N, C-alpha and C positions, 0 to 999 in steps of 0.2 A: 527487582533487577539486581544481579550479583555485582560485587565490587569490580571485578575484571571488566564487565560490560560498561560500567560507569566510567571507569578509567579510559577505556578504549574510545568512548564517545567524547570524553574531554580532549583526548589527543587529536581526535578527528576534527573537533571544533576549532582547536588551535591551527591545525593544518588548513582548514577552510579559510580562516582569517588571513593566514600567511600566504597561501598560494591560490586563494580564490577558487577553491574547489566547491562546486555546488552540492549542497546536501539539504535535507529537511530542516536541519537547524533546531535551536532550542525552542523557539516560539511555537513553531508547528509541532514539534516534538511533544510539547506539554499538552496540546490539544489531542494528539493521537493517543498519548498515554491515558488521558482522562477518558477518551472513548473506549479504549481497550479495558480499562478498569470497569466501566459500566457494562459493556457487552460481553466481555470475557469469552472471546472466540478461541477455539482450540486448533483450528486448521486454516492457516492463512496462506496467501499467495502474493507475491510482489512481482510486478512487471516492470523491469528496469531496476537495477540494483547499484549501478556505479561502482563504488568502493565498499559498500555494505553498511553505511551509517544507519540508514532507515531499517535494514534488516536486523541489525543489532538492537535498535530502539524497539522495534515491534516484538521480535522473539523474546527479548529480555523483559517485556512488559505483559506478555501473555501468561495465562495460568501455567503451572508446572508442566501439564501434560500438552501444552501448546507446541505446535510444529509449524514452521514457515517454509514454503518453497519459493525460492528466488529464481526467476527466469531472466537471464542476462544474455543478450545477443552477442556481446563482445567477449570472446573467450579469454582475452588478456585481463579484462576487468573481473571476469568470473573468478579467476584465480585470486585476485585481491579480496573479493567478497568472502571466499572460502577461508583464506588465511586470516582475515580480520575477524570472522566469526569464531574461528578456533581460538584466536588470541583472547577474545572476549569471553571464552568459556562456554560458547553457545554452539559449538560445532555439531553437537549431537541433536540440536533443535532446528538447525537451519540446513536445508538441502539446496544446493545450487544446481540448476539446470541450464546448460548452454544451448542457445538457439533462438530463432525468431518466435516470439510469443504466439503469433498468429498461427504457426504450424505446431508449436509445442503444446499449448493449452489443451487442444482436443484430445491429445494423447495421455494427459494426466488422469489417474484414477481418483475416484471418490469425489466428495463435495467440499466446498470451501465456505467458511462463515466469515472470512475477512479478506479484503482485497486492497492493495495499494497499487495504483497505477502511476508510474513516473517514467515513461519511456517516450517514444516518438508521439509528439503531441497531436499531430493530425490523425493518428491511428487510435486514440483513446476510445472512440465509439466502437471501433472494430474489436479492440481488446475486450471490451465489456460484453459485446454480443457473443464472442467466442466463449466467454466465461459464464454467461447466464444459465446454460443447461447444467452447469456444475455448482450453482450457488444454492446454498441452504436458505430456507425461509428465514428472514430476519438478518441475513448477511449484511455486513458493514462494507461499503465500498468508498474508499478515500482516493481522490484524484488530486495530485499536486500540480502546482503552477497554473491554475486556472485563471489567475489574474494577468500575469505577464504574457501568457500565451493565449489570451482570450479568443482571438480570431481563430486560431488553430483548433481550439477545443469547443468552439460554438456548437457544432453538431452533437457532441456528447452532452453538453449542458442542456440543450433543448430537450434531449431524450430523457435525461434523469429528472428534469423539472416538469415534464408533462404531467398535469394533474390527473390524467386518465391513464398514466403509465404504471409500470410496476414498482416505482420508487417513491420514497419520501426523501426530499433532498434539501440540503442547507449549505450555504456558502459561509466559510469562515475568512474574514478579511485580515490581512496583515499589512505592514508598512508598505511593502512594494509588491505584494503578491496576494493570491487567495488560494484556497483549498476547498474543493467541493466534497461534502460528505453525504452519502446516500445510504438508505436502508432498503434492501430488497424485500418487496411484499409478496412476490411470486405472482399473484393474479393481477392482470391488467385491470385498472379501475377498482381495485379492492379497497377496503377501508383501512388496511394496514394491519400488521401483526407486531406486537411487542413494542419495544421502545423505539422512538424516533431518533434522528441524528443529533443529539444534544451533547 
């Protein structure tokens, strides 16, 4: 991660503490960076970007040729994401798309090997189902806030944890929240391919 990105994350961490702006934060960020270091995805997508903290974290931790597409429904917030990405020196690696992810995702070209979902909690499963035809085998899927919004994300959790389903999944617990990390195996009921979500 470049120095501009590190400084930008530090500034956003201070803003979070001062103005109570929600973001992935340092503890979850460490887990995500470790996962990215292990899996080394090159084409990621983020559903829900807020001000761009996690976009900077993810894009800055991907391999040099890695690219991240951020889908943000709020056009005002999307401008912040783009500005913050450019300030962090990652404007060339982060593409911001404005719109409802359920409508935008089917229109996006190519496949993705990393997904971060952090938008409307009740729609997590719908987001994933829209993305599935575009997931590469072994794709990493990270879903935030699965602890504090457990009731809303239950259908999503039941789906990715189904032992006969297309995912290997693990929950990471934090002080007041949790994060679900799943690896896409492609075939339902398959024995898995590649590394699991560790």
